[in-house]
BAFI-3210 file (N, C-alpha, C; in Angstrom, 3 decimals, decimal comma, padded with zeros to 6 digits):
// residues 292
n [1|2|3|4|5|6|7|8|9|10|11|12|13|14|15|16|17|18|19|20|21|22|23|24|25|26|27|28|29|30|31|32|33|34|35|36|37|38|39|40|41|42|43|44|45|46|47|48|49|50|51|52|53|54|55|56|57|58|59|60|61|62|63|64|65|66|67|68|69|70|71|72|73|74|75|76|77|78|79|80|81|82|83|84|85|86|87|88|89|90|91|92|93|94|95|96|97|98|99|100|101|102|103|104|105|106|107|108|109|110|111|112|113|114|115|116|117|118|119|120|121|122|123|124|125|126|127|128|129|130|131|132|133|134|135|136|137|138|139|140|141|142|143|144|145|146|147|148|149|150|151|152|153|154|155|156|157|158|159|160|161|162|163|164|165|166|167|168|169|170|171|172|173|174|175|176|177|178|179|180|181|182|183|184|185|186|187|188|189|190|191|192|193|194|195|196|197|198|199|200|201|202|203|204|205|206|207|208|209|210|211|212|213|214|215|216|217|218|219|220|221|222|223|224|225|226|227|228|229|230|231|232|233|234|235|236|237|238|239|240|241|242|243|244|245|246|247|248|249|250|251|252|253|254|255|256|257|258|259|260|261|262|263|264|265|266|267|268|269|270|271|272|273|274|275|276|277|278|279|280|281|282|283|284|285|286|287|288|289|290|291|292]
n.u [013,988|014,658|014,371|011,582|010,589|011,522|010,076|007,449|007,605|008,222|006,264|002,772|000,860|-002,007|-002,111|-000,862|002,583|004,427|003,580|005,204|006,307|005,288|002,777|000,774|-001,098|-003,086|-001,590|-002,487|-002,058|-001,834|-001,956|-000,353|-002,360|-005,391|-008,043|-007,425|-006,464|-008,781|-010,262|-008,636|-009,052|-011,809|-012,038|-010,365|-011,811|-013,975|-012,650|-011,825|-014,311|-014,943|-013,447|-010,743|-007,404|-005,893|-003,564|-003,057|-001,219|-000,797|-000,567|001,870|003,254|003,781|002,428|004,648|006,113|004,320|003,005|005,115|005,747|003,568|003,772|006,184|005,618|005,709|003,548|000,074|-002,535|-003,802|-005,782|-006,961|-007,236|-008,805|-008,175|-005,843|-004,147|-003,821|-002,530|-000,154|000,975|001,227|003,000|002,670|000,591|-002,723|-005,707|-007,896|-011,287|-011,977|-014,211|-015,404|-015,395|-013,689|-011,299|-010,765|-010,463|-008,193|-006,317|-006,263|-005,153|-002,635|-001,497|-001,738|000,356|002,254|001,807|-000,398|-003,795|-006,785|-009,609|-013,255|-014,587|-015,651|-018,657|-018,105|-016,268|-013,433|-012,113|-009,344|-009,880|-010,209|-010,197|-011,680|-012,203|-015,527|-015,854|-013,790|-014,638|-017,020|-015,938|-014,722|-016,538|-018,437|-017,005|-016,653|-015,555|-012,600|-011,274|-011,719|-009,795|-007,465|-006,781|-005,968|-004,277|-001,392|-001,186|-001,976|-001,936|-001,239|-001,922|-000,976|-000,420|002,939|003,831|002,523|003,661|004,868|002,972|000,903|-001,830|-002,107|-000,405|001,162|-000,859|-002,777|-001,345|-000,833|-003,346|-005,074|-003,574|-002,636|-000,576|000,615|001,389|002,624|003,507|002,602|003,364|001,318|000,551|-001,816|-005,284|-007,026|-005,485|-005,313|-007,974|-008,284|-006,381|-007,453|-009,896|-008,921|-007,705|-005,055|-004,126|-005,103|-006,108|-006,627|-005,732|-008,239|-009,893|-012,729|-014,314|-013,957|-014,240|-014,951|-016,348|-019,328|-019,629|-017,595|-016,818|-016,081|-015,582|-015,689|-014,134|-015,407|-014,245|-013,908|-012,623|-012,014|-009,729|-009,348|-009,459|-011,886|-012,168|-012,722|-012,923|-010,834|-009,815|-006,511|-004,803|-002,426|-001,907|-001,102|-001,991|-004,746|-004,970|-004,171|-006,108|-008,467|-011,981|-012,930|-011,403|-011,549|-014,367|-015,015|-013,731|-014,965|-017,590|-017,422|-016,752|-019,100|-020,889|-019,963|-020,464|-020,132|-021,322|-021,335|-018,615|-017,894|-019,265|-017,891|-015,356|-015,998|-016,651|-014,182|-012,465|-013,911|-015,533|-013,665|-013,199|-011,303|-009,870|-010,348|-012,441|-014,421|-014,746|-015,706|-018,163|-019,409|-019,697|-021,406|-023,660|-024,001]
n.v [002,714|005,456|006,521|006,223|007,938|010,392|010,508|010,737|013,142|014,881|014,887|014,839|016,261|018,158|017,988|018,680|018,995|016,248|015,748|016,577|013,753|013,609|014,762|013,008|012,856|011,206|009,641|009,478|007,797|007,838|005,926|006,389|007,045|008,328|007,516|006,359|008,518|010,022|008,307|008,399|011,056|010,988|009,102|010,373|012,691|011,574|010,686|013,129|014,225|012,688|013,765|013,184|014,010|014,349|013,955|014,106|012,411|012,637|010,657|009,215|007,006|003,840|000,578|-000,833|001,034|002,260|000,240|-001,025|001,259|001,459|-000,949|-000,441|001,606|004,218|005,251|005,505|004,837|003,251|003,158|000,437|-002,279|-005,310|-007,875|-007,385|-006,398|-008,672|-010,423|-009,031|-008,975|-011,637|-013,163|-015,213|-016,661|-017,953|-016,324|-017,218|-017,979|-017,161|-015,716|-012,361|-012,003|-014,084|-013,300|-010,909|-011,943|-013,596|-011,687|-010,184|-012,065|-012,369|-009,805|-009,250|-010,104|-008,285|-005,902|-004,557|-003,804|-005,021|-003,488|-003,296|-004,044|-002,094|-002,188|-001,217|-001,845|-002,233|-003,485|-004,539|-003,841|-004,623|-002,963|-002,199|-000,217|000,686|000,593|-001,118|-003,487|-003,985|-004,329|-006,736|-008,815|-008,394|-008,508|-009,477|-010,796|-011,505|-013,892|-014,176|-012,764|-014,185|-015,442|-013,416|-011,718|-011,419|-009,562|-007,191|-004,041|-003,340|-001,378|-000,030|000,878|001,811|-000,228|-002,492|-004,751|-006,255|-006,896|-009,384|-009,434|-008,121|-007,860|-010,356|-012,052|-011,990|-013,312|-015,842|-016,858|-016,391|-016,791|-014,660|-012,963|-010,087|-008,158|-005,695|-003,611|-000,849|001,858|003,949|007,130|007,619|006,769|008,322|008,993|006,456|005,906|007,903|007,017|004,538|005,298|006,817|004,872|004,298|002,383|-001,015|-002,573|-001,808|-001,256|-000,546|000,516|-000,961|000,935|003,259|006,704|007,412|005,387|004,551|007,058|007,582|006,077|003,250|-000,157|-002,573|-005,743|-008,917|-010,681|-013,630|-015,906|-015,512|-014,058|-011,771|-011,042|-010,498|-007,070|-005,366|-002,208|-001,426|-000,375|-000,311|-000,345|000,867|-001,021|000,063|002,689|002,341|001,475|003,786|005,709|004,447|003,605|005,755|006,190|003,669|003,405|005,594|005,021|002,580|003,478|005,045|003,094|001,583|003,176|003,485|002,643|000,823|002,276|004,821|005,271|005,386|007,724|009,582|009,416|010,427|013,034|014,138|013,400|014,123|016,373|017,937|018,574|018,950|016,158|016,604|018,503|017,038|014,974|016,387|017,328|014,899|013,856|015,757|015,093|015,905]
n.w [016,924|017,361|014,790|014,429|016,394|015,401|013,020|013,982|015,354|013,344|011,385|010,631|009,374|009,506|012,192|015,553|016,699|018,199|021,606|024,783|026,652|029,244|029,267|028,789|026,750|024,295|021,574|018,402|015,476|011,930|008,846|005,612|003,683|002,211|003,252|005,751|007,120|007,321|008,983|011,261|012,055|012,611|014,744|016,582|017,141|018,487|020,776|021,883|022,516|024,646|026,576|026,696|026,207|023,012|020,371|016,869|014,492|011,283|008,280|008,691|007,663|005,966|006,840|007,683|009,056|010,893|012,452|013,987|015,488|017,181|018,666|019,945|021,621|020,761|019,512|020,426|019,564|016,724|013,859|012,283|009,863|010,004|008,703|007,103|009,079|010,685|008,912|008,590|011,166|011,667|009,771|006,925|007,976|007,514|006,459|005,305|004,948|007,503|009,841|010,590|013,384|014,169|012,968|014,370|016,976|016,693|015,973|018,321|020,073|018,904|019,178|021,844|023,537|022,889|024,019|023,014|022,652|021,155|020,136|019,994|016,798|013,977|011,944|009,504|006,596|004,623|001,876|-000,215|-003,580|-007,064|-010,032|-013,238|-016,187|-017,162|-019,885|-020,658|-019,437|-020,857|-023,409|-023,138|-023,133|-021,064|-018,656|-015,286|-013,100|-011,171|-011,792|-014,491|-015,782|-016,183|-018,652|-020,410|-019,030|-019,361|-021,396|-020,334|-018,512|-015,202|-012,296|-009,139|-005,651|-004,474|-002,736|-003,511|-005,020|-003,009|-001,142|000,289|-000,245|-002,562|-005,538|-005,205|-004,166|-006,205|-008,131|-006,899|-006,104|-008,234|-010,509|-012,020|-014,154|-014,966|-017,890|-017,658|-014,947|-013,087|-010,854|-008,999|-007,491|-006,049|-005,363|-006,784|-009,011|-010,074|-010,857|-012,812|-014,674|-015,400|-016,623|-018,719|-020,186|-019,884|-018,189|-017,507|-015,379|-011,976|-008,531|-006,248|-003,497|-001,821|-000,652|-001,980|-002,790|-005,354|-006,557|-008,154|-009,157|-011,030|-014,243|-013,647|-012,601|-010,009|-009,932|-009,112|-006,296|-006,722|-005,822|-003,221|-002,221|-000,610|002,849|005,534|006,306|008,545|010,132|012,835|016,059|017,294|020,287|022,583|025,438|027,854|027,578|027,694|030,315|031,617|030,951|031,361|031,362|029,865|027,518|026,187|025,939|024,331|021,892|021,274|020,967|018,696|016,785|016,905|015,626|013,059|009,783|006,660|004,574|005,729|005,857|003,151|002,543|004,147|002,946|000,417|001,055|001,586|-000,595|-002,891|-002,279|-001,105|001,590|004,628|006,455|009,187|009,249|007,937|009,800|012,050|011,083|010,607|013,199|014,150|012,883|010,312]
ca.u [013,141|014,968|013,754|010,145|010,354|011,717|008,954|006,266|007,826|008,420|005,135|001,515|-000,121|-002,665|-002,044|000,239|003,785|004,302|003,646|006,121|005,782|004,622|001,421|-000,158|-002,071|-003,114|-000,973|-003,208|-001,209|-002,482|-001,170|-000,147|-003,352|-006,464|-009,102|-006,970|-006,392|-010,161|-010,597|-007,907|-009,745|-013,109|-011,847|-009,795|-012,893|-014,698|-011,838|-011,917|-015,649|-014,963|-012,614|-009,387|-006,553|-005,373|-002,911|-003,125|-000,085|-001,351|000,271|003,207|003,939|003,144|002,283|005,986|006,562|003,338|002,715|006,180|005,651|002,565|004,338|007,304|005,141|005,860|002,172|-000,890|-003,713|-003,801|-007,034|-006,462|-008,170|-008,550|-007,515|-004,492|-003,360|-003,460|-001,517|001,117|001,545|001,453|003,374|002,521|-000,647|-003,856|-006,948|-008,933|-012,472|-012,221|-015,246|-014,926|-015,126|-012,501|-010,135|-010,485|-009,979|-006,828|-005,485|-006,102|-004,198|-001,313|-000,946|-001,839|001,662|003,124|001,373|-001,404|-005,150|-007,645|-010,938|-014,391|-014,498|-016,811|-019,213|-017,472|-015,270|-012,793|-011,209|-008,735|-010,662|-009,480|-011,180|-011,460|-013,177|-016,751|-015,626|-012,945|-015,483|-017,916|-015,141|-014,260|-017,675|-019,105|-016,076|-017,195|-014,858|-011,140|-010,812|-011,848|-008,635|-006,284|-006,431|-005,327|-003,500|-000,058|-001,253|-002,590|-001,160|-001,812|-001,356|-001,311|000,522|004,317|004,061|001,692|004,381|005,298|001,859|000,281|-003,204|-002,083|000,110|001,448|-002,109|-003,370|-000,561|-000,942|-004,741|-005,759|-002,669|-002,544|000,758|000,382|002,503|003,296|003,034|002,944|003,103|000,628|000,629|-003,090|-006,419|-007,564|-004,684|-005,677|-009,248|-008,027|-005,659|-008,401|-010,851|-008,188|-007,187|-003,606|-003,938|-006,260|-006,595|-006,009|-006,205|-009,162|-010,581|-014,175|-015,002|-013,437|-015,232|-015,329|-017,226|-020,689|-019,620|-016,705|-017,187|-015,220|-016,311|-014,890|-014,297|-015,723|-013,165|-014,664|-011,880|-011,849|-008,374|-009,354|-010,133|-012,697|-011,315|-013,446|-012,136|-010,652|-008,778|-005,454|-004,475|-001,449|-002,583|-000,768|-002,866|-006,048|-004,896|-004,030|-007,321|-009,614|-013,162|-013,217|-010,780|-012,150|-015,768|-015,094|-013,355|-016,029|-018,785|-017,175|-016,867|-020,501|-021,637|-019,344|-020,853|-019,455|-021,929|-020,850|-017,212|-017,904|-019,700|-016,772|-014,340|-016,451|-016,603|-012,790|-011,879|-014,701|-015,973|-012,437|-013,094|-010,185|-010,346|-010,835|-013,759|-015,344|-015,012|-016,544|-019,516|-019,961|-020,111|-022,544|-024,812|-024,130]
ca.v [003,554|006,859|006,887|006,345|009,166|011,523|010,538|011,248|014,540|015,714|014,883|014,986|016,973|019,257|017,759|019,333|018,195|015,300|016,433|015,975|012,473|013,681|015,297|011,882|012,914|010,049|009,869|008,688|007,847|007,274|005,505|007,444|007,115|009,236|006,998|006,152|009,842|010,350|007,503|008,943|012,275|010,610|008,494|011,377|013,572|010,837|010,692|014,485|014,407|011,975|014,502|012,640|014,778|013,528|014,601|013,247|012,465|012,129|010,218|008,909|006,089|002,563|-000,328|-001,217|002,079|002,602|-000,857|-001,093|002,410|001,103|-001,971|000,104|002,644|005,553|005,628|004,921|004,326|003,156|002,616|-000,518|-003,134|-006,559|-008,922|-006,982|-006,308|-010,019|-010,955|-008,346|-009,346|-013,077|-013,457|-016,599|-017,240|-017,868|-015,689|-017,775|-018,559|-016,683|-014,695|-011,103|-012,221|-014,925|-012,470|-010,001|-012,733|-014,023|-010,489|-009,859|-013,030|-012,090|-008,535|-009,120|-010,255|-007,193|-004,677|-003,873|-004,329|-004,893|-003,130|-003,734|-003,651|-001,473|-002,948|-000,669|-002,773|-001,745|-004,483|-004,264|-004,199|-004,484|-002,328|-001,920|000,756|000,080|000,336|-002,316|-004,641|-004,244|-004,793|-008,102|-009,718|-008,209|-008,946|-009,166|-011,526|-011,524|-015,125|-014,060|-012,050|-015,038|-015,795|-012,339|-010,851|-011,057|-008,420|-006,062|-003,193|-003,226|-000,289|-000,011|001,669|001,320|-001,429|-003,591|-005,970|-007,023|-007,168|-010,662|-009,260|-007,373|-008,630|-011,765|-012,788|-012,149|-014,356|-017,168|-017,317|-016,291|-017,056|-013,466|-012,450|-008,945|-007,846|-004,485|-003,145|000,550|002,391|005,233|007,734|007,765|006,103|009,256|008,804|005,150|006,060|008,687|006,178|003,544|005,939|007,250|003,719|004,190|001,096|-001,889|-003,032|-001,025|-001,456|000,502|-000,054|-001,131|002,110|004,436|007,768|007,595|004,309|005,038|008,336|007,413|004,889|002,110|-001,234|-003,541|-007,139|-009,760|-011,527|-014,877|-016,977|-015,162|-013,611|-010,749|-011,362|-009,407|-005,924|-004,430|-001,167|-001,802|000,371|-000,989|000,612|000,460|-001,443|001,029|003,855|001,955|001,478|005,160|006,488|003,671|003,401|006,876|005,961|002,494|003,661|006,541|004,311|001,607|004,194|005,426|001,876|001,152|004,059|003,567|001,619|000,940|003,396|006,058|005,435|005,876|009,127|010,356|009,486|011,320|014,422|014,592|013,206|014,783|017,698|018,637|018,945|018,325|015,067|017,123|019,100|015,940|014,277|017,240|017,328|013,563|013,757|016,671|014,561|016,570]
ca.w [017,774|017,125|013,528|014,619|017,157|014,505|012,099|014,675|015,719|012,175|010,462|011,343|008,581|010,194|013,625|016,223|016,910|019,298|022,892|025,744|027,129|030,537|029,176|028,800|025,661|023,413|020,265|017,408|014,287|010,747|007,694|004,619|002,611|002,581|004,110|007,114|007,735|007,682|010,158|012,415|012,488|013,168|016,057|017,476|017,593|019,510|021,995|022,449|023,081|025,926|027,519|026,736|025,293|021,917|019,235|015,693|013,575|010,039|007,156|009,192|006,763|005,691|007,984|008,135|009,983|011,919|013,380|014,998|016,392|018,187|019,551|020,711|022,529|020,196|019,217|021,364|018,874|015,263|013,338|011,305|009,138|010,719|007,939|006,742|010,314|011,115|007,999|008,830|012,465|011,655|008,378|006,501|008,495|006,594|006,902|004,449|005,569|008,864|010,003|011,174|014,807|014,293|012,637|015,477|018,112|016,429|016,034|019,746|020,624|018,337|019,656|023,295|024,148|022,446|024,677|022,198|022,789|019,978|020,638|019,189|015,394|013,341|010,828|008,304|006,079|003,402|001,317|-001,505|-004,746|-008,320|-010,902|-014,652|-016,669|-017,687|-021,308|-020,737|-019,099|-021,993|-024,531|-022,884|-022,951|-019,777|-017,610|-013,962|-012,038|-011,280|-012,430|-015,940|-016,326|-016,294|-020,019|-021,165|-018,149|-019,865|-022,300|-019,634|-017,606|-013,859|-011,494|-007,722|-004,857|-004,568|-001,937|-004,012|-005,396|-001,843|-000,239|-000,077|-000,719|-003,811|-006,674|-004,904|-004,027|-007,534|-008,815|-006,267|-006,017|-009,526|-011,617|-012,858|-014,439|-015,842|-018,771|-017,180|-013,645|-012,822|-009,515|-009,045|-006,160|-005,348|-005,982|-007,776|-010,216|-010,626|-011,568|-014,021|-015,632|-015,897|-017,524|-019,913|-020,898|-019,712|-017,524|-017,708|-014,077|-010,911|-007,168|-005,818|-002,342|-001,971|-000,117|-002,674|-002,965|-006,758|-007,011|-008,317|-009,875|-012,183|-015,042|-013,341|-011,924|-009,277|-010,308|-007,955|-005,758|-006,717|-005,157|-001,812|-001,841|000,425|004,109|006,088|006,651|009,412|010,794|014,241|016,758|018,032|021,336|023,579|026,663|028,912|027,415|028,223|031,779|032,112|030,771|031,826|030,539|028,973|026,221|025,552|025,596|023,211|020,675|020,996|020,507|017,307|015,974|016,866|014,728|011,736|008,819|005,372|003,839|006,328|005,486|001,773|002,575|004,673|001,903|-000,650|001,526|001,508|-001,925|-003,931|-001,830|-000,719|002,995|005,328|007,307|010,467|009,030|007,644|011,050|012,893|010,519|010,810|014,596|014,347|012,173|009,024]
c.u [013,388|014,313|012,257|009,801|010,489|010,568|007,721|006,418|007,833|007,267|003,874|000,502|-000,681|-002,573|-000,853|001,436|003,593|004,467|004,739|005,492|004,967|003,239|000,386|-001,187|-001,955|-002,525|-001,630|-002,508|-001,937|-001,465|-001,153|-001,096|-004,624|-007,501|-008,650|-006,796|-007,779|-010,570|-009,895|-008,608|-011,080|-012,955|-011,256|-010,864|-013,747|-013,965|-011,913|-013,258|-015,805|-014,074|-011,204|-008,526|-005,914|-004,678|-002,896|-001,896|-000,523|-000,251|001,699|003,947|003,130|003,046|003,648|006,589|005,622|003,116|003,843|006,156|004,646|003,133|005,432|006,891|005,359|004,508|001,258|-002,086|-003,461|-005,147|-006,674|-007,605|-007,825|-007,750|-006,077|-003,601|-002,922|-002,396|-000,160|001,769|001,813|001,801|003,248|001,270|-001,796|-005,037|-008,139|-010,073|-012,781|-013,326|-014,628|-014,557|-013,877|-011,227|-009,758|-009,913|-008,532|-005,863|-005,231|-005,107|-002,783|-000,686|-000,954|-000,498|002,649|002,699|000,321|-002,747|-005,944|-009,065|-012,028|-014,257|-015,779|-017,408|-018,635|-016,316|-014,738|-011,781|-010,480|-009,702|-009,820|-010,481|-010,713|-012,437|-014,405|-016,586|-014,791|-013,790|-016,421|-017,152|-014,600|-015,419|-018,381|-018,286|-016,597|-016,410|-013,350|-010,642|-010,883|-010,658|-007,487|-005,839|-005,676|-004,522|-002,113|-000,049|-001,792|-001,591|-001,913|-001,155|-001,855|-000,324|001,918|004,563|003,326|002,483|004,821|004,149|001,113|-001,143|-003,275|-001,478|000,478|000,182|-002,800|-002,644|-000,858|-002,362|-005,416|-004,867|-002,471|-001,103|000,594|001,628|003,307|002,672|003,534|002,641|002,464|000,513|-000,668|-004,168|-007,079|-006,810|-005,007|-006,973|-009,040|-007,354|-006,562|-009,333|-010,175|-007,675|-005,688|-003,213|-005,202|-006,916|-005,891|-006,572|-007,040|-009,996|-012,095|-014,978|-014,532|-014,557|-015,733|-016,207|-018,665|-020,768|-018,727|-017,083|-016,182|-016,032|-015,333|-015,176|-014,513|-014,515|-013,726|-013,904|-011,475|-010,434|-008,410|-010,079|-011,110|-011,770|-012,095|-012,487|-012,048|-009,552|-007,802|-004,875|-003,400|-002,173|-002,290|-001,642|-004,264|-006,044|-004,869|-005,355|-008,598|-010,752|-013,411|-012,633|-011,419|-013,574|-015,891|-014,744|-014,427|-017,276|-018,623|-017,337|-018,320|-021,313|-021,178|-019,732|-020,054|-020,010|-021,462|-019,396|-017,085|-018,270|-018,590|-015,671|-014,724|-016,371|-015,188|-012,277|-012,600|-015,077|-014,836|-012,464|-011,805|-010,720|-010,947|-012,224|-014,803|-015,723|-015,942|-017,984|-020,196|-020,472|-021,313|-023,788|-025,025|-023,682]
c.v [005,032|007,343|007,098|007,615|010,384|011,642|011,139|012,723|015,438|015,739|015,103|015,795|018,147|019,116|018,462|018,413|017,292|016,011|015,838|014,734|012,607|014,323|014,187|011,908|011,676|010,436|008,916|008,889|007,205|006,803|006,609|007,345|007,748|008,694|006,842|007,476|010,338|009,595|008,020|010,184|011,955|010,036|009,500|012,320|012,878|010,820|012,064|014,707|013,670|012,649|013,968|013,438|013,872|014,423|013,597|013,484|011,797|011,699|009,918|007,965|004,835|001,739|-000,734|-000,193|002,206|001,473|-001,053|000,086|002,143|000,091|-001,406|001,249|004,048|006,120|004,918|004,264|004,341|002,565|001,722|-001,295|-004,570|-007,584|-008,601|-006,902|-007,691|-010,612|-010,303|-008,823|-010,841|-013,511|-014,944|-017,272|-017,029|-017,151|-016,249|-018,382|-018,069|-015,629|-013,432|-011,289|-013,071|-014,144|-011,571|-010,763|-013,164|-012,840|-010,088|-010,791|-012,706|-010,854|-008,402|-009,219|-009,174|-005,855|-003,894|-004,576|-004,059|-004,642|-003,641|-003,209|-002,975|-002,428|-002,451|-001,558|-002,234|-002,776|-003,928|-004,701|-003,994|-004,093|-002,263|-000,817|000,012|-000,250|-000,931|-003,562|-004,998|-004,843|-006,194|-008,992|-009,599|-008,736|-008,530|-009,794|-011,520|-012,759|-015,059|-013,372|-012,974|-015,255|-014,688|-011,367|-010,507|-009,877|-007,158|-005,289|-003,048|-002,052|-000,370|000,850|001,056|000,015|-002,655|-004,845|-006,835|-007,453|-008,439|-010,535|-008,446|-008,262|-010,081|-012,616|-013,009|-013,233|-015,734|-017,722|-017,356|-016,619|-015,875|-012,981|-011,330|-008,629|-006,653|-004,075|-001,723|000,899|003,759|005,802|007,782|006,988|007,015|009,116|007,471|005,233|006,821|007,840|005,096|004,157|006,355|006,080|003,560|002,912|000,277|-002,319|-002,219|-001,375|-000,258|-000,066|-000,057|000,006|003,384|005,429|007,877|006,469|004,825|006,370|008,275|006,129|003,746|001,090|-002,153|-004,944|-007,974|-010,620|-012,937|-016,064|-016,603|-014,806|-012,688|-011,228|-010,255|-008,307|-004,901|-003,445|-001,481|-000,960|-000,566|000,025|000,035|000,147|-000,497|002,283|003,554|001,952|002,905|005,912|005,720|003,615|004,539|006,651|004,791|002,779|004,609|005,866|003,290|002,296|004,628|004,220|001,442|001,962|003,963|002,377|001,806|002,113|004,735|006,323|005,917|007,356|010,034|010,504|010,458|012,779|014,996|014,537|013,999|016,207|018,534|019,229|018,357|017,139|015,566|017,742|018,022|015,201|015,081|017,239|015,974|013,417|014,650|016,191|015,161|015,692]
c.w [017,508|015,846|013,687|015,386|016,255|013,510|012,750|015,008|014,498|011,209|011,259|010,590|009,351|011,705|014,242|016,337|018,118|020,637|023,756|026,361|028,399|030,464|029,216|027,702|024,775|022,056|019,252|016,066|013,109|009,728|006,643|003,432|003,145|003,530|005,543|007,842|008,129|008,941|011,405|012,957|013,147|014,574|017,048|018,000|018,652|020,836|022,673|023,143|024,412|026,955|027,660|025,757|024,254|020,902|018,086|014,832|012,278|009,062|007,581|008,250|006,521|006,966|008,546|009,089|011,169|012,920|014,397|015,969|017,501|019,166|020,454|021,634|022,037|019,781|020,208|020,671|017,366|014,852|012,152|010,667|009,516|009,911|007,596|007,977|010,784|010,202|008,232|010,122|012,574|010,229|008,064|007,001|007,532|007,252|006,129|005,269|006,961|008,868|010,588|012,644|015,009|013,981|013,806|016,669|017,898|016,452|017,483|020,413|020,166|018,958|021,179|023,997|023,766|023,040|023,928|022,384|021,523|020,469|019,693|017,766|014,939|012,311|009,512|007,878|004,759|002,929|000,100|-002,599|-005,992|-009,389|-012,348|-015,053|-017,184|-019,167|-021,504|-020,455|-020,258|-023,171|-024,364|-022,444|-021,627|-018,620|-016,232|-012,824|-012,268|-012,024|-013,949|-016,593|-016,716|-017,736|-020,748|-020,301|-018,693|-020,831|-021,658|-018,782|-016,295|-013,151|-010,059|-006,970|-004,893|-003,833|-002,472|-004,394|-004,219|-000,947|-000,650|-000,588|-002,001|-004,899|-006,339|-004,769|-005,358|-008,327|-008,233|-006,293|-007,385|-010,726|-012,539|-012,950|-015,462|-016,671|-018,311|-015,860|-013,430|-011,372|-009,667|-007,635|-005,383|-006,079|-007,022|-009,094|-010,887|-011,407|-012,869|-015,092|-016,216|-016,947|-018,822|-020,746|-020,807|-018,986|-017,733|-016,396|-012,998|-009,550|-006,754|-004,683|-002,526|-001,354|-000,813|-002,970|-004,392|-007,307|-007,063|-009,028|-011,104|-012,928|-014,870|-012,567|-011,223|-009,798|-009,054|-007,587|-005,602|-006,135|-003,733|-001,394|-000,631|001,689|004,488|006,583|007,477|010,057|012,284|014,885|017,480|019,014|022,252|024,885|027,814|028,813|027,923|029,740|032,324|032,053|031,087|030,829|029,559|027,579|025,503|025,085|024,406|021,889|020,283|020,440|019,054|016,394|015,830|015,862|013,271|010,854|007,522|004,573|004,389|005,954|004,042|001,751|003,111|003,625|000,805|-000,215|001,464|000,073|-003,014|-003,535|-001,260|000,691|003,565|006,132|008,611|010,327|008,744|008,923|011,952|012,404|010,730|012,234|014,895|013,629|010,804|007,873]
res [m|i|l|l|v|l|l|l|a|g|c|g|g|a|g|p|a|a|p|p|a|d|t|g|a|i|r|l|v|s|y|d|f|g|e|n|q|v|l|a|a|v|y|a|e|g|v|r|r|a|g|v|p|v|v|v|h|q|a|v|g|t|r|e|v|v|e|p|a|l|e|q|g|v|a|d|v|v|i|d|y|a|g|t|a|l|q|f|t|r|p|g|g|s|t|s|g|l|s|s|d|q|l|r|a|q|l|a|t|e|l|g|g|r|g|v|s|v|l|a|a|a|s|a|e|d|q|n|g|f|a|v|s|e|a|f|a|r|g|h|g|g|l|a|r|l|s|q|l|a|a|f|a|p|g|l|t|f|a|g|p|p|e|c|p|e|r|p|l|c|l|p|g|l|r|d|v|y|g|l|q|f|g|r|v|r|s|l|p|s|r|a|a|t|v|e|a|l|v|a|g|d|i|d|v|g|l|l|e|t|t|d|a|r|l|g|t|a|p|v|a|l|l|a|d|d|r|g|l|q|p|h|e|n|v|v|p|l|v|r|t|t|a|l|r|r|w|g|d|r|l|r|a|s|l|d|a|t|s|a|r|l|t|t|a|e|l|v|r|l|n|r|s|v|e|v|d|h|l|t|p|e|t|a|a|t|r|w|w|a|g|g]
***
């Protein structure tokens, strides 16, 4: 608990330092990757517009840090992804074949006893994707599906985030579901670096989310997840139940309203405004709410 408190007090990017506990302001915490910081800013702006005080702690860390902070009451709101959140909170449980509604219901059951409420999910969905360069796909007979990699994966270089070797929806899943054993695995610090490495031919396959800002502009292509490794990943707010009780309908309604408006296309546009147009997450969120 002490470590989590220090992390929240000492980070936060553009957000203010953690407020004294007696202010009652909502503490909205993001993961340490760009899209989640954009989502944190978008949902926080919705909360502000409802008249609820909120502070944002950006880029606090991975799920292994942030999710326990929520359960322990160090954070009040985390914007998460349904399938991955369920796999994390229920290790070893299967998400195969579950609909978006079933995933959300099971996540609510899992977290309800831990003091966390699962609110309405957005239609916006961001799954792990695995990409190759367009040149690589052409050079391998019009490669289009993950299952087609199995025959020559031992001669390929894969790249992903540092946590990829331990995450069931990343390298372990590619191994167990597709039989993919890559000859070399690299860790890259960002999705932008992954795209650059793919285009340059420094790597052959890279993790790239399905809402990445560079899709459609860079010469890379996502391979179809033809064996269904990835679960539905609808964006969903996870909220401390005590915070909902304290702020009542204003907090719940503001978060639900944001989810109701957020589509996958809108999420791609938000990502592009930050990753390509170089807006801050906060500026992108303000413009999004203003209809810009």
